[in-house]
py3Dmol code that shows the C-alpha trace and the ligand (Angstrom):
import py3Dmol

protein = """\
ATOM      1  CA  UNK A   1      61.404 215.450 -38.026  1.00  0.00           C
ATOM      2  CA  UNK A   2      65.069 215.484 -38.980  1.00  0.00           C
ATOM      3  CA  UNK A   3      66.600 213.666 -41.942  1.00  0.00           C
ATOM      4  CA  UNK A   4      70.213 213.632 -40.779  1.00  0.00           C
ATOM      5  CA  UNK A   5      69.981 213.830 -36.980  1.00  0.00           C
ATOM      6  CA  UNK A   6      68.773 211.169 -34.551  1.00  0.00           C
ATOM      7  CA  UNK A   7      68.360 210.870 -30.809  1.00  0.00           C
ATOM      8  CA  UNK A   8      69.760 212.159 -28.555  1.00  0.00           C
ATOM      9  CA  UNK A   9      70.500 208.629 -27.347  1.00  0.00           C
ATOM     10  CA  UNK A  10      72.288 207.506 -24.177  1.00  0.00           C
ATOM     11  CA  UNK A  11      75.508 206.291 -25.746  1.00  0.00           C
ATOM     12  CA  UNK A  12      77.482 203.679 -23.851  1.00  0.00           C
ATOM     13  CA  UNK A  13      80.634 205.775 -24.114  1.00  0.00           C
ATOM     14  CA  UNK A  14      79.574 209.351 -24.547  1.00  0.00           C
ATOM     15  CA  UNK A  15      76.569 209.932 -22.327  1.00  0.00           C
ATOM     16  CA  UNK A  16      73.681 211.764 -23.986  1.00  0.00           C
ATOM     17  CA  UNK A  17      74.623 211.975 -27.608  1.00  0.00           C
ATOM     18  CA  UNK A  18      72.906 213.529 -30.632  1.00  0.00           C
ATOM     19  CA  UNK A  19      73.647 211.443 -33.726  1.00  0.00           C
ATOM     20  CA  UNK A  20      74.509 212.881 -37.140  1.00  0.00           C
ATOM     21  CA  UNK A  21      74.118 210.504 -40.071  1.00  0.00           C
ATOM     22  CA  UNK A  22      75.916 211.736 -43.192  1.00  0.00           C
ATOM     23  CA  UNK A  23      75.586 208.594 -45.281  1.00  0.00           C
ATOM     24  CA  UNK A  24      72.571 207.014 -46.991  1.00  0.00           C
ATOM     25  CA  UNK A  25      71.612 203.635 -45.566  1.00  0.00           C
ATOM     26  CA  UNK A  26      73.553 201.351 -45.957  1.00  0.00           C
ATOM     27  CA  UNK A  27      76.706 202.684 -47.583  1.00  0.00           C
ATOM     28  CA  UNK A  28      79.988 201.580 -46.101  1.00  0.00           C
ATOM     29  CA  UNK A  29      83.558 200.526 -46.845  1.00  0.00           C
ATOM     30  CA  UNK A  30      82.866 197.340 -44.847  1.00  0.00           C
ATOM     31  CA  UNK A  31      80.062 194.815 -44.488  1.00  0.00           C
ATOM     32  CA  UNK A  32      80.667 193.621 -40.916  1.00  0.00           C
ATOM     33  CA  UNK A  33      78.983 190.371 -39.929  1.00  0.00           C
ATOM     34  CA  UNK A  34      77.787 191.989 -36.707  1.00  0.00           C
ATOM     35  CA  UNK A  35      76.500 195.249 -38.203  1.00  0.00           C
ATOM     36  CA  UNK A  36      73.428 196.524 -36.370  1.00  0.00           C
ATOM     37  CA  UNK A  37      72.300 198.413 -39.472  1.00  0.00           C
ATOM     38  CA  UNK A  38      72.015 195.299 -41.631  1.00  0.00           C
ATOM     39  CA  UNK A  39      73.844 194.214 -44.760  1.00  0.00           C
ATOM     40  CA  UNK A  40      75.852 196.829 -46.667  1.00  0.00           C
ATOM     41  CA  UNK A  41      73.983 197.484 -49.904  1.00  0.00           C
ATOM     42  CA  UNK A  42      76.616 199.874 -51.301  1.00  0.00           C
ATOM     43  CA  UNK A  43      80.159 198.696 -50.593  1.00  0.00           C
ATOM     44  CA  UNK A  44      82.397 201.554 -51.646  1.00  0.00           C
ATOM     45  CA  UNK A  45      85.476 203.602 -50.817  1.00  0.00           C
ATOM     46  CA  UNK A  46      84.291 206.559 -52.912  1.00  0.00           C
ATOM     47  CA  UNK A  47      84.266 209.792 -50.925  1.00  0.00           C
ATOM     48  CA  UNK A  48      81.730 212.410 -51.952  1.00  0.00           C
ATOM     49  CA  UNK A  49      79.000 214.727 -50.672  1.00  0.00           C
ATOM     50  CA  UNK A  50      76.573 211.840 -50.081  1.00  0.00           C
ATOM     51  CA  UNK A  51      73.977 214.185 -48.550  1.00  0.00           C
ATOM     52  CA  UNK A  52      73.953 218.008 -48.919  1.00  0.00           C
ATOM     53  CA  UNK A  53      76.290 219.623 -46.368  1.00  0.00           C
ATOM     54  CA  UNK A  54      74.128 222.723 -46.113  1.00  0.00           C
ATOM     55  CA  UNK A  55      71.033 220.671 -45.241  1.00  0.00           C
ATOM     56  CA  UNK A  56      72.915 218.939 -42.425  1.00  0.00           C
ATOM     57  CA  UNK A  57      74.197 222.273 -41.092  1.00  0.00           C
ATOM     58  CA  UNK A  58      70.658 223.745 -41.281  1.00  0.00           C
ATOM     59  CA  UNK A  59      69.288 220.826 -39.245  1.00  0.00           C
ATOM     60  CA  UNK A  60      72.065 221.216 -36.675  1.00  0.00           C
ATOM     61  CA  UNK A  61      71.350 224.964 -36.364  1.00  0.00           C
ATOM     62  CA  UNK A  62      67.628 224.226 -35.905  1.00  0.00           C
ATOM     63  CA  UNK A  63      68.269 221.472 -33.376  1.00  0.00           C
ATOM     64  CA  UNK A  64      70.664 223.554 -31.287  1.00  0.00           C
ATOM     65  CA  UNK A  65      68.239 226.487 -31.304  1.00  0.00           C
ATOM     66  CA  UNK A  66      65.179 224.462 -30.273  1.00  0.00           C
ATOM     67  CA  UNK A  67      66.613 221.849 -27.888  1.00  0.00           C
ATOM     68  CA  UNK A  68      68.875 221.654 -24.844  1.00  0.00           C
ATOM     69  CA  UNK A  69      72.521 220.936 -25.613  1.00  0.00           C
ATOM     70  CA  UNK A  70      73.461 217.253 -25.712  1.00  0.00           C
ATOM     71  CA  UNK A  71      76.720 216.102 -24.101  1.00  0.00           C
ATOM     72  CA  UNK A  72      78.074 214.998 -27.462  1.00  0.00           C
ATOM     73  CA  UNK A  73      77.285 215.446 -31.128  1.00  0.00           C
ATOM     74  CA  UNK A  74      78.383 212.184 -32.682  1.00  0.00           C
ATOM     75  CA  UNK A  75      78.949 211.281 -36.316  1.00  0.00           C
ATOM     76  CA  UNK A  76      77.704 207.736 -36.726  1.00  0.00           C
ATOM     77  CA  UNK A  77      74.565 206.131 -38.092  1.00  0.00           C
ATOM     78  CA  UNK A  78      73.924 203.801 -40.971  1.00  0.00           C
ATOM     79  CA  UNK A  79      77.240 203.902 -42.824  1.00  0.00           C
ATOM     80  CA  UNK A  80      80.853 205.078 -42.629  1.00  0.00           C
ATOM     81  CA  UNK A  81      80.846 208.839 -41.873  1.00  0.00           C
ATOM     82  CA  UNK A  82      84.313 209.551 -43.317  1.00  0.00           C
ATOM     83  CA  UNK A  83      82.960 208.617 -46.773  1.00  0.00           C
ATOM     84  CA  UNK A  84      81.372 212.088 -46.682  1.00  0.00           C
ATOM     85  CA  UNK A  85      83.724 214.785 -47.995  1.00  0.00           C
ATOM     86  CA  UNK A  86      81.985 217.429 -45.855  1.00  0.00           C
ATOM     87  CA  UNK A  87      82.690 215.899 -42.458  1.00  0.00           C
ATOM     88  CA  UNK A  88      85.559 218.320 -41.773  1.00  0.00           C
ATOM     89  CA  UNK A  89      83.428 221.342 -42.738  1.00  0.00           C
ATOM     90  CA  UNK A  90      80.612 220.228 -40.425  1.00  0.00           C
ATOM     91  CA  UNK A  91      83.046 219.546 -37.555  1.00  0.00           C
ATOM     92  CA  UNK A  92      84.513 223.016 -38.044  1.00  0.00           C
ATOM     93  CA  UNK A  93      81.017 224.528 -38.084  1.00  0.00           C
ATOM     94  CA  UNK A  94      80.244 222.815 -34.756  1.00  0.00           C
ATOM     95  CA  UNK A  95      83.499 224.023 -33.231  1.00  0.00           C
ATOM     96  CA  UNK A  96      82.532 227.615 -34.060  1.00  0.00           C
ATOM     97  CA  UNK A  97      79.219 227.245 -32.197  1.00  0.00           C
ATOM     98  CA  UNK A  98      81.110 227.290 -28.881  1.00  0.00           C
ATOM     99  CA  UNK A  99      78.389 225.068 -27.414  1.00  0.00           C
ATOM    100  CA  UNK A 100      78.839 223.049 -24.238  1.00  0.00           C
ATOM    101  CA  UNK A 101      78.760 219.848 -26.304  1.00  0.00           C
ATOM    102  CA  UNK A 102      81.764 217.932 -27.574  1.00  0.00           C
ATOM    103  CA  UNK A 103      82.060 216.217 -30.937  1.00  0.00           C
ATOM    104  CA  UNK A 104      82.831 212.557 -31.587  1.00  0.00           C
ATOM    105  CA  UNK A 105      83.330 210.502 -34.731  1.00  0.00           C
ATOM    106  CA  UNK A 106      82.600 206.777 -34.740  1.00  0.00           C
ATOM    107  CA  UNK A 107      84.513 205.454 -37.729  1.00  0.00           C
ATOM    108  CA  UNK A 108      85.642 202.077 -38.977  1.00  0.00           C
ATOM    109  CA  UNK A 109      89.054 203.699 -39.542  1.00  0.00           C
ATOM    110  CA  UNK A 110      89.400 202.287 -43.062  1.00  0.00           C
ATOM    111  CA  UNK A 111      89.918 205.692 -44.722  1.00  0.00           C
ATOM    112  CA  UNK A 112      92.384 207.115 -42.205  1.00  0.00           C
ATOM    113  CA  UNK A 113      95.184 206.033 -44.538  1.00  0.00           C
ATOM    114  CA  UNK A 114      94.156 209.099 -46.609  1.00  0.00           C
ATOM    115  CA  UNK A 115      95.945 212.293 -45.403  1.00  0.00           C
ATOM    116  CA  UNK A 116      92.844 214.338 -46.309  1.00  0.00           C
ATOM    117  CA  UNK A 117      90.607 212.273 -43.980  1.00  0.00           C
ATOM    118  CA  UNK A 118      93.152 212.553 -41.152  1.00  0.00           C
ATOM    119  CA  UNK A 119      93.175 216.326 -41.626  1.00  0.00           C
ATOM    120  CA  UNK A 120      89.368 216.580 -41.643  1.00  0.00           C
ATOM    121  CA  UNK A 121      88.959 214.751 -38.319  1.00  0.00           C
ATOM    122  CA  UNK A 122      91.483 216.886 -36.443  1.00  0.00           C
ATOM    123  CA  UNK A 123      88.857 219.251 -35.035  1.00  0.00           C
ATOM    124  CA  UNK A 124      86.833 216.461 -33.376  1.00  0.00           C
ATOM    125  CA  UNK A 125      87.123 216.045 -29.602  1.00  0.00           C
ATOM    126  CA  UNK A 126      86.946 212.255 -29.661  1.00  0.00           C
ATOM    127  CA  UNK A 127      87.578 209.812 -32.508  1.00  0.00           C
ATOM    128  CA  UNK A 128      86.638 206.155 -32.054  1.00  0.00           C
ATOM    129  CA  UNK A 129      88.023 203.968 -34.836  1.00  0.00           C
ATOM    130  CA  UNK A 130      87.179 200.287 -34.783  1.00  0.00           C
ATOM    131  CA  UNK A 131      89.714 197.549 -35.409  1.00  0.00           C
ATOM    132  CA  UNK A 132      88.479 193.965 -35.168  1.00  0.00           C
ATOM    133  CA  UNK A 133      91.411 192.177 -36.777  1.00  0.00           C
ATOM    134  CA  UNK A 134      95.077 192.728 -37.554  1.00  0.00           C
ATOM    135  CA  UNK A 135      95.330 189.782 -39.946  1.00  0.00           C
ATOM    136  CA  UNK A 136      93.990 190.235 -43.478  1.00  0.00           C
ATOM    137  CA  UNK A 137      92.217 186.848 -43.503  1.00  0.00           C
ATOM    138  CA  UNK A 138      90.325 187.589 -40.281  1.00  0.00           C
ATOM    139  CA  UNK A 139      89.634 191.153 -41.468  1.00  0.00           C
ATOM    140  CA  UNK A 140      87.913 189.643 -44.513  1.00  0.00           C
ATOM    141  CA  UNK A 141      85.956 187.197 -42.348  1.00  0.00           C
ATOM    142  CA  UNK A 142      84.630 189.642 -39.779  1.00  0.00           C
ATOM    143  CA  UNK A 143      84.453 192.909 -41.722  1.00  0.00           C
ATOM    144  CA  UNK A 144      83.934 191.697 -45.322  1.00  0.00           C
ATOM    145  CA  UNK A 145      85.756 194.822 -46.639  1.00  0.00           C
ATOM    146  CA  UNK A 146      85.808 196.556 -50.002  1.00  0.00           C
ATOM    147  CA  UNK A 147      88.315 194.484 -52.040  1.00  0.00           C
ATOM    148  CA  UNK A 148      90.857 197.318 -52.213  1.00  0.00           C
ATOM    149  CA  UNK A 149      91.268 197.586 -48.424  1.00  0.00           C
ATOM    150  CA  UNK A 150      94.293 196.171 -46.656  1.00  0.00           C
ATOM    151  CA  UNK A 151      94.390 195.849 -42.880  1.00  0.00           C
ATOM    152  CA  UNK A 152      98.055 196.803 -42.495  1.00  0.00           C
ATOM    153  CA  UNK A 153      97.477 200.032 -44.475  1.00  0.00           C
ATOM    154  CA  UNK A 154      94.517 200.784 -42.190  1.00  0.00           C
ATOM    155  CA  UNK A 155      96.573 200.180 -39.029  1.00  0.00           C
ATOM    156  CA  UNK A 156      99.262 202.495 -40.430  1.00  0.00           C
ATOM    157  CA  UNK A 157      96.589 205.151 -41.148  1.00  0.00           C
ATOM    158  CA  UNK A 158      95.171 205.021 -37.603  1.00  0.00           C
ATOM    159  CA  UNK A 159      98.737 205.171 -36.222  1.00  0.00           C
ATOM    160  CA  UNK A 160      99.552 208.267 -38.305  1.00  0.00           C
ATOM    161  CA  UNK A 161      96.315 209.925 -37.198  1.00  0.00           C
ATOM    162  CA  UNK A 162      97.036 209.266 -33.515  1.00  0.00           C
ATOM    163  CA  UNK A 163     100.399 211.009 -33.890  1.00  0.00           C
ATOM    164  CA  UNK A 164      98.783 214.309 -34.949  1.00  0.00           C
ATOM    165  CA  UNK A 165      95.396 214.188 -33.190  1.00  0.00           C
ATOM    166  CA  UNK A 166      95.104 216.391 -30.084  1.00  0.00           C
ATOM    167  CA  UNK A 167      91.774 214.902 -28.923  1.00  0.00           C
ATOM    168  CA  UNK A 168      91.078 211.497 -27.427  1.00  0.00           C
ATOM    169  CA  UNK A 169      91.455 208.380 -29.574  1.00  0.00           C
ATOM    170  CA  UNK A 170      89.574 205.311 -28.384  1.00  0.00           C
ATOM    171  CA  UNK A 171      90.119 202.081 -30.278  1.00  0.00           C
ATOM    172  CA  UNK A 172      87.057 199.854 -30.356  1.00  0.00           C
ATOM    173  CA  UNK A 173      87.460 196.113 -30.859  1.00  0.00           C
ATOM    174  CA  UNK A 174      84.393 194.040 -31.554  1.00  0.00           C
ATOM    175  CA  UNK A 175      84.791 190.445 -30.388  1.00  0.00           C
ATOM    176  CA  UNK A 176      82.878 187.631 -32.065  1.00  0.00           C
ATOM    177  CA  UNK A 177      83.661 184.248 -30.456  1.00  0.00           C
ATOM    178  CA  UNK A 178      85.127 181.756 -32.912  1.00  0.00           C
ATOM    179  CA  UNK A 179      85.979 184.500 -35.423  1.00  0.00           C
ATOM    180  CA  UNK A 180      88.581 186.882 -33.951  1.00  0.00           C
ATOM    181  CA  UNK A 181      89.304 185.613 -30.434  1.00  0.00           C
ATOM    182  CA  UNK A 182      91.922 182.909 -31.070  1.00  0.00           C
ATOM    183  CA  UNK A 183      95.450 183.451 -29.723  1.00  0.00           C
ATOM    184  CA  UNK A 184      96.908 184.279 -33.122  1.00  0.00           C
ATOM    185  CA  UNK A 185      94.362 187.043 -33.748  1.00  0.00           C
ATOM    186  CA  UNK A 186      94.688 188.337 -30.191  1.00  0.00           C
ATOM    187  CA  UNK A 187      98.513 188.453 -30.484  1.00  0.00           C
ATOM    188  CA  UNK A 188      98.340 190.450 -33.726  1.00  0.00           C
ATOM    189  CA  UNK A 189      95.687 192.774 -32.312  1.00  0.00           C
ATOM    190  CA  UNK A 190      97.870 193.385 -29.271  1.00  0.00           C
ATOM    191  CA  UNK A 191     100.759 194.285 -31.565  1.00  0.00           C
ATOM    192  CA  UNK A 192      98.513 196.717 -33.467  1.00  0.00           C
ATOM    193  CA  UNK A 193      97.376 198.332 -30.201  1.00  0.00           C
ATOM    194  CA  UNK A 194     101.002 198.807 -29.140  1.00  0.00           C
ATOM    195  CA  UNK A 195     101.767 200.405 -32.522  1.00  0.00           C
ATOM    196  CA  UNK A 196      98.725 202.717 -32.606  1.00  0.00           C
ATOM    197  CA  UNK A 197      99.092 203.715 -28.963  1.00  0.00           C
ATOM    198  CA  UNK A 198      95.424 204.740 -28.437  1.00  0.00           C
ATOM    199  CA  UNK A 199      94.309 206.605 -25.316  1.00  0.00           C
ATOM    200  CA  UNK A 200      91.922 203.743 -24.560  1.00  0.00           C
ATOM    201  CA  UNK A 201      90.848 200.385 -25.940  1.00  0.00           C
ATOM    202  CA  UNK A 202      87.253 199.286 -25.541  1.00  0.00           C
ATOM    203  CA  UNK A 203      86.063 195.731 -26.071  1.00  0.00           C
ATOM    204  CA  UNK A 204      82.587 195.440 -27.470  1.00  0.00           C
ATOM    205  CA  UNK A 205      80.364 192.572 -28.545  1.00  0.00           C
ATOM    206  CA  UNK A 206      76.996 191.864 -30.085  1.00  0.00           C
ATOM    207  CA  UNK A 207      74.095 193.656 -28.439  1.00  0.00           C
ATOM    208  CA  UNK A 208      71.376 193.475 -31.093  1.00  0.00           C
ATOM    209  CA  UNK A 209      70.742 191.531 -34.321  1.00  0.00           C
ATOM    210  CA  UNK A 210      73.738 191.399 -36.689  1.00  0.00           C
ATOM    211  CA  UNK A 211      73.949 190.452 -40.354  1.00  0.00           C
ATOM    212  CA  UNK A 212      74.613 186.745 -39.646  1.00  0.00           C
ATOM    213  CA  UNK A 213      72.255 184.873 -37.350  1.00  0.00           C
ATOM    214  CA  UNK A 214      74.956 182.215 -36.703  1.00  0.00           C
ATOM    215  CA  UNK A 215      77.168 184.534 -34.627  1.00  0.00           C
ATOM    216  CA  UNK A 216      76.791 185.122 -30.903  1.00  0.00           C
ATOM    217  CA  UNK A 217      77.854 187.706 -28.350  1.00  0.00           C
ATOM    218  CA  UNK A 218      80.997 187.138 -26.274  1.00  0.00           C
ATOM    219  CA  UNK A 219      80.274 186.450 -22.607  1.00  0.00           C
ATOM    220  CA  UNK A 220      81.693 188.683 -19.900  1.00  0.00           C
ATOM    221  CA  UNK A 221      84.107 185.828 -18.991  1.00  0.00           C
ATOM    222  CA  UNK A 222      85.379 185.692 -22.577  1.00  0.00           C
ATOM    223  CA  UNK A 223      85.955 189.446 -22.691  1.00  0.00           C
ATOM    224  CA  UNK A 224      87.680 189.408 -19.313  1.00  0.00           C
ATOM    225  CA  UNK A 225      89.911 186.571 -20.520  1.00  0.00           C
ATOM    226  CA  UNK A 226      91.079 188.768 -23.415  1.00  0.00           C
ATOM    227  CA  UNK A 227      91.931 191.601 -21.035  1.00  0.00           C
ATOM    228  CA  UNK A 228      93.935 189.171 -18.890  1.00  0.00           C
ATOM    229  CA  UNK A 229      95.633 187.671 -21.937  1.00  0.00           C
ATOM    230  CA  UNK A 230      96.767 191.045 -23.264  1.00  0.00           C
ATOM    231  CA  UNK A 231      97.887 192.553 -19.959  1.00  0.00           C
ATOM    232  CA  UNK A 232      97.649 196.022 -21.483  1.00  0.00           C
ATOM    233  CA  UNK A 233      96.750 199.278 -19.683  1.00  0.00           C
ATOM    234  CA  UNK A 234      93.588 201.239 -20.558  1.00  0.00           C
ATOM    235  CA  UNK A 235      91.571 198.308 -21.890  1.00  0.00           C
ATOM    236  CA  UNK A 236      87.961 198.122 -20.759  1.00  0.00           C
ATOM    237  CA  UNK A 237      84.683 196.442 -21.597  1.00  0.00           C
ATOM    238  CA  UNK A 238      81.974 198.848 -22.710  1.00  0.00           C
ATOM    239  CA  UNK A 239      79.415 199.210 -19.947  1.00  0.00           C
ATOM    240  CA  UNK A 240      75.645 199.235 -20.206  1.00  0.00           C
ATOM    241  CA  UNK A 241      73.994 202.498 -21.288  1.00  0.00           C
ATOM    242  CA  UNK A 242      71.683 202.557 -18.295  1.00  0.00           C
ATOM    243  CA  UNK A 243      74.216 204.334 -16.093  1.00  0.00           C
ATOM    244  CA  UNK A 244      73.945 207.442 -18.270  1.00  0.00           C
ATOM    245  CA  UNK A 245      70.193 207.530 -18.480  1.00  0.00           C
ATOM    246  CA  UNK A 246      69.154 209.577 -15.510  1.00  0.00           C
ATOM    247  CA  UNK A 247      71.752 212.298 -15.869  1.00  0.00           C
ATOM    248  CA  UNK A 248      70.389 214.622 -18.503  1.00  0.00           C
ATOM    249  CA  UNK A 249      66.641 214.420 -18.768  1.00  0.00           C
ATOM    250  CA  UNK A 250      66.572 217.880 -20.263  1.00  0.00           C
ATOM    251  CA  UNK A 251      68.377 216.716 -23.356  1.00  0.00           C
ATOM    252  CA  UNK A 252      65.557 214.386 -24.372  1.00  0.00           C
ATOM    253  CA  UNK A 253      63.054 215.175 -27.091  1.00  0.00           C
ATOM    254  CA  UNK A 254      59.328 215.160 -26.854  1.00  0.00           C
ATOM    255  CA  UNK A 255      58.229 214.419 -30.455  1.00  0.00           C
ATOM    256  CA  UNK A 256      58.139 210.760 -29.528  1.00  0.00           C
ATOM    257  CA  UNK A 257      56.881 209.111 -32.709  1.00  0.00           C
ATOM    258  CA  UNK A 258      59.526 210.820 -34.865  1.00  0.00           C
ATOM    259  CA  UNK A 259      62.190 210.086 -32.269  1.00  0.00           C
ATOM    260  CA  UNK A 260      61.229 206.363 -32.223  1.00  0.00           C
ATOM    261  CA  UNK A 261      61.359 206.143 -36.026  1.00  0.00           C
ATOM    262  CA  UNK A 262      64.664 208.038 -36.293  1.00  0.00           C
ATOM    263  CA  UNK A 263      66.198 205.814 -33.604  1.00  0.00           C
ATOM    264  CA  UNK A 264      65.153 202.416 -34.957  1.00  0.00           C
ATOM    265  CA  UNK A 265      65.902 203.458 -38.539  1.00  0.00           C
ATOM    266  CA  UNK A 266      69.585 203.370 -37.532  1.00  0.00           C
ATOM    267  CA  UNK A 267      69.568 200.197 -35.438  1.00  0.00           C
ATOM    268  CA  UNK A 268      66.972 197.729 -34.153  1.00  0.00           C
ATOM    269  CA  UNK A 269      65.919 198.327 -30.530  1.00  0.00           C
ATOM    270  CA  UNK A 270      63.880 196.542 -27.860  1.00  0.00           C
ATOM    271  CA  UNK A 271      61.086 198.354 -26.047  1.00  0.00           C
ATOM    272  CA  UNK A 272      63.447 198.717 -23.077  1.00  0.00           C
ATOM    273  CA  UNK A 273      66.123 200.278 -25.304  1.00  0.00           C
ATOM    274  CA  UNK A 274      63.655 202.796 -26.716  1.00  0.00           C
ATOM    275  CA  UNK A 275      62.249 203.610 -23.285  1.00  0.00           C
ATOM    276  CA  UNK A 276      65.764 204.264 -21.968  1.00  0.00           C
ATOM    277  CA  UNK A 277      66.843 206.256 -24.999  1.00  0.00           C
ATOM    278  CA  UNK A 278      63.802 208.528 -24.971  1.00  0.00           C
ATOM    279  CA  UNK A 279      63.232 208.487 -21.227  1.00  0.00           C
ATOM    280  CA  UNK A 280      59.580 207.591 -21.721  1.00  0.00           C
ATOM    281  CA  UNK A 281      57.650 204.912 -19.807  1.00  0.00           C
ATOM    282  CA  UNK A 282      57.426 201.486 -21.469  1.00  0.00           C
ATOM    283  CA  UNK A 283      53.631 201.574 -21.407  1.00  0.00           C
ATOM    284  CA  UNK A 284      53.749 204.813 -23.390  1.00  0.00           C
ATOM    285  CA  UNK A 285      56.296 203.481 -25.893  1.00  0.00           C
ATOM    286  CA  UNK A 286      54.136 200.374 -26.424  1.00  0.00           C
ATOM    287  CA  UNK A 287      51.240 202.576 -27.505  1.00  0.00           C
ATOM    288  CA  UNK A 288      53.360 204.225 -30.194  1.00  0.00           C
ATOM    289  CA  UNK A 289      54.858 200.896 -31.299  1.00  0.00           C
ATOM    290  CA  UNK A 290      51.389 199.351 -31.635  1.00  0.00           C
ATOM    291  CA  UNK A 291      50.270 202.250 -33.788  1.00  0.00           C
ATOM    292  CA  UNK A 292      53.422 202.219 -35.941  1.00  0.00           C
ATOM    293  CA  UNK A 293      53.114 198.434 -36.415  1.00  0.00           C
ATOM    294  CA  UNK A 294      49.487 198.767 -37.450  1.00  0.00           C
ATOM    295  CA  UNK A 295      50.596 201.328 -40.048  1.00  0.00           C
ATOM    296  CA  UNK A 296      53.314 198.857 -41.238  1.00  0.00           C
ATOM    297  CA  UNK A 297      56.007 201.456 -40.524  1.00  0.00           C
ATOM    298  CA  UNK A 298      57.938 199.086 -38.246  1.00  0.00           C
ATOM    299  CA  UNK A 299      58.270 195.322 -37.775  1.00  0.00           C
ATOM    300  CA  UNK A 300      59.410 192.878 -35.075  1.00  0.00           C
ATOM    301  CA  UNK A 301      62.472 190.602 -35.114  1.00  0.00           C
ATOM    302  CA  UNK A 302      62.949 187.923 -32.419  1.00  0.00           C
ATOM    303  CA  UNK A 303      66.491 187.710 -30.967  1.00  0.00           C
ATOM    304  CA  UNK A 304      68.155 186.334 -27.807  1.00  0.00           C
ATOM    305  CA  UNK A 305      67.652 189.607 -25.940  1.00  0.00           C
ATOM    306  CA  UNK A 306      63.940 189.673 -26.824  1.00  0.00           C
ATOM    307  CA  UNK A 307      61.817 191.362 -29.482  1.00  0.00           C
ATOM    308  CA  UNK A 308      63.591 194.055 -31.493  1.00  0.00           C
ATOM    309  CA  UNK A 309      61.765 196.654 -33.564  1.00  0.00           C
ATOM    310  CA  UNK A 310      63.087 197.622 -37.008  1.00  0.00           C
ATOM    311  CA  UNK A 311      61.921 200.274 -39.440  1.00  0.00           C
ATOM    312  CA  UNK A 312      60.224 198.756 -42.506  1.00  0.00           C
TER     313      UNK A 312
END
"""
ligand_1 = """\
8
SF4
S 79.441 198.002 -38.300
Fe 80.004 200.028 -39.032
S 81.764 199.628 -40.337
Fe 80.748 197.687 -40.080
S 79.348 197.518 -41.818
Fe 78.196 198.422 -40.118
S 78.362 200.621 -40.452
Fe 79.968 199.658 -41.672
"""
view = py3Dmol.view(width=600, height=400)
view.addModel(protein, "pdb")
view.setStyle({"model": 0}, {"cartoon": {"style": "trace"}})
view.addModel(ligand_1, "xyz")
view.setStyle({"model": 1}, {"stick": {}})
view.zoomTo()
view.show()
């Protein structure tokens, strides 16, 4: 069992990806209405060593020794990874391993206005900041930020980072119909994209339960409309994870119960999700889920896409 690693999971963007979670659940600079990890319980912009760096590095050493190499090692999880002051040290450690994996950081981009954070992320291969609004009012509505955060400062920070970053920068935009898809928001977002000049823009929408039950996922038509409206190059809609699933069986783990718990501790999953992530038959997963439910370690939540399992 690992405390700071989860997966590897078939990521929609990165293939088979081992997750590194540097932040205690649920500590973030934002409290997004669509967050898969639930409501932010600690809204903060304080950077510190939230979990011991050496313990994370020890787990990574153990994982890399005992398991096949994933395609990516990705900093994500149940909070904002750049809140951890050791992220640069851990990225540098991974670079020195000369493994066949690449490193990625999924960040909400809110701390990239700090030169120190920009510096720390330079050794990553891929950085994926999110940007759901370019207007402060919409930013507050969709991301419910820490009161000190200003969206223009954040856009400036991401822009500065892109200028010095040698890896790939993918801007992720989460679309919630009725919240950030009106023409005014789309025009300002387009302007921000032109300023930041990312290598790619990916449109995403709700896939599993968010914080607010009143919000819904954008349809494919709605996402395609936005692409048409913007007429920008390198904009895509994130595809389903299933296309990555069969590629790297060897990267999967076999301690299934721990892997299920580590996976759903970060985000609720359906049986199908878990079966795909762990490459285990549904019938087998159901046995573990039944047992874990009986032990009150997990619970069910009903959503449009079916029954999701959450860690209790
Ligand atoms: S979606 Fe990401 S940035 Fe938003 S609250 Fe959740 S962890 Fe934080």
